[in-house]
N, C-alpha and C positions, 0 to 999 in steps of 0.2 A: 601674797596678800598683804596690802598696806594696812597701816593702823586705822585709817578711816573706815575701810571696808570691814575690818574686824570689829570695830566699835558698833557699826551699823548692825552687824549680825548678832552681836551680844544683846543689844537693845531689842532687836526683833525677836530673838529667842526668848528672852525674859517675858516680853509682852505676850507672845503667843502661848507660852506655858500658863501664864496667869489667866488669860482669856479662856483657854480651853478648860481650865479647872472650874472657872466660874460659870461659863455659859456655852462654850464651844464656838468655833469660828476663828481660832487662832491662826489658821493658815492665811487669813486675810492680812496678817502682819508679816509672817515669816516667808511665805511664797513670793510676794512682791519684793521683799528685801533681797532674796536670792537672785531674782531677775535683775534688780538694780546693781547687784554685785557683778553682773556680767555673765551669768550662767544661762544656758539655753533653757527653754521651757521644760523639755523632758528632763534634763539634768536637775533643774530646780525642783521639779515635781518629785522626783525620786529622792533627791537629797533631803527635801522637806519632810517626806514620809519617815526617813530614818531619824532626822533631827528631832522630830516631835515626840519620839518614843520616850526619852527621859522625862519629859514634862508630864506625860500620861502616868509614868511610874511614880513621879513625885506626888501627883494628885491622888493616886490610888493609895499610896502610903499614908498620906495625910487624912484620907477618908477611911482608914482601916476600921474605925469604930462602926461606921455605917455599913461597911462591907461584911463585917464579922457575923452579922445576923442574916446574911443573904447567901450562905454557903450553898444550900440546895438549889436555889434559883440560879446562881452563877454556874454551877456544874451543868445544869440543864441547858443553859444558853451558850456555853463556851464552844461546843462542837459546831453548832450552826454558825456562830460568828467566825470561827476559824475557816470553815469551808467557804463561806461567802468572801472573806478576805483573800483567800488563796485564789479563788476564781477571778476576783477583781484585779489582783496583781498580775495574774497570767494574761488577762486581757490587755493591761497596760503594756506589757512587754511584747505582745505580738500584734498590736493594732495601733493606728495613729491616735495620739491623745486628742487631737482636734475633734474627732468624731464624738467623743463623750463630753468634752469641755463645752460643746455647743448647747447641751441640755442641762448642764450643771446649775446655772443660775435659776432656771425654772424649777428644778428639783428643790433647791434651797428655799425659794419663795413659797413653794407648796408646803414644805415642812414648817416654815414660820407660821403660815396660816393654820396649820394643824396644831401647832403649839399654842397659838393665841386662843384657839377654840378648845384647848385641852380640857378645862374644867367641865364644860358642858358635854364634850364628847365622852369623857370618862364617866360622867353621871349616866349618860345614855347607855354606855357599855355595861355599867353595873346593873341597870334595869333589864337590859335585854340579854345579858350574859354572853353577848358576842365577843366582847373584849377579852374574855377568858379562854377562848379557844386556843389550844396549843398550836394547832395548824396555822391559824392566822398569825399568832405571835412569831413562830419560827419562820414562816414565809416572809413576813415583813422584815424580820431581823436579817435573813439571808440577803434580801434585796439591798438593805441599808449597808451591810458590811461589804457586799460586792462593790457597791459604789465607793465605800471607804478604801478598799484595797486598790481601786483604780485611780481615783483622784483624791478624794477625802476632804476637800474644802467644805466645812460645815457639817462634817460627819456627826459631831457631838450634838448639833442642833437636831439633825434628823433622828438620831437615836433617842434623845431626850423626849422629842415629840411622840415618837412611837411608843416608848415605854410609858409615858404619861397617860396615853390613851388605853393601852392594852394591859397594864399592870396596876392593880389597886394598891397604891402606896404613897407615902409622902414624898414631896419633890426632892428633898435633900438626899434621901436614900436612892432615889432614881438617878439623881445627878452623880452619886458615887458609882452606881452600877454602870451608867453611861461612860464614865471615865475608865473603868476597868475593861469594858468591852472595847473601847477605843484603843486601850493599851494592847489588847490581844490582837486587834486588827493591825496595829503598827508592828508588832513582833512578827506576825506571819508575813506581812509585806516586806519587812526588813530582811528576812531570810532569802526571799526570792530576789529582791533588789541587790543584796550583797553578792549573790551568785551571778546575776545576769544584767543588772542595771548599771547605767553610767553615773555612779555616785561621786560627788565631790567631797571626799572624806574630811578635808580640812574644814570646810564650811559646816559639814554635818556635826563635827565635834564641837565647834564653837557654838553653833545654835543650840545643839543638844544640851550642853552643859548649862547654858543660860536658861534653857527651857525647863530644866529640872528645878532650878531655884524658883522660877516663875510659877511652876505648878504647885509647889508647896505653899507659896505666898497666896496664890489664888484661892485655894481651899479655905484659908483662914478668913478671907473676905467673904466667900460664898456662905459660910456657916452663919454669918451675921445678917444675911439678907432674908427677908420674908419670901414666901413662895411666890406671891404676886410680883414682887420686885425682881426676883430671879428670872421669872418667866418673861417679864418685860425686857430685861437685859438681853436674854437669849434672842428674842424676836428682833430687837434693834441690831444686834450683831449680825443676825442672819440676813436681814435686809441689806445691811452694809456690804456683806460678802457678795450677795447676788448682784448688787449695783456695780461693785468693783469688777466683777467678772463680766458683766454685760458691756461695760464701757472700756474694759481693758484690752 
């Protein structure tokens, strides 16, 4: 790997870690960078999943204050998230990635619409109590993390949109929970990909180290944003991810 490629991957990793901590959608930066470095789409996808793990870890460490008060909630959602991620990673390893990539942009656009309407949807959910159904929450979370284990672009956007509608809490706490669940998805996927996937380990280490620093820096930015501004940033990044995948 030459110095120019390494510099590209360092910049992409830092940017992806920061974006994932603030809003989600960091794969829009790191995945295309891996493609530009010359890796095949499957190798870039698997390597990207491994590389983003340190960024999620850095974001969760920086958000530990918001996570400390959510222990019971985290334990309740962890198993569902792990099962969904394992199922998604298995699908990636046994089926053509193109089958799922074809619908990824539309899933991301749908999640952006959901997040944009989140305040009204959450208000409706509180009135009707439908948003507090454990079955609805776990079913939606399983579907989101299955997608995350398979491809994962915009996973944070999908998770934050779902959590915002189905859990009554402030956006910063939900953003912290989104990051931790994304970390869990990345860990489960990393185990399967390390055993069976075509990983470019040199690129994964470079992007991953930069992603860790970006994740920590991103949380410091996120804490200074209002809920409305944070929501708007997530929607903008989500639409950008969808457009990039549609025209890519």
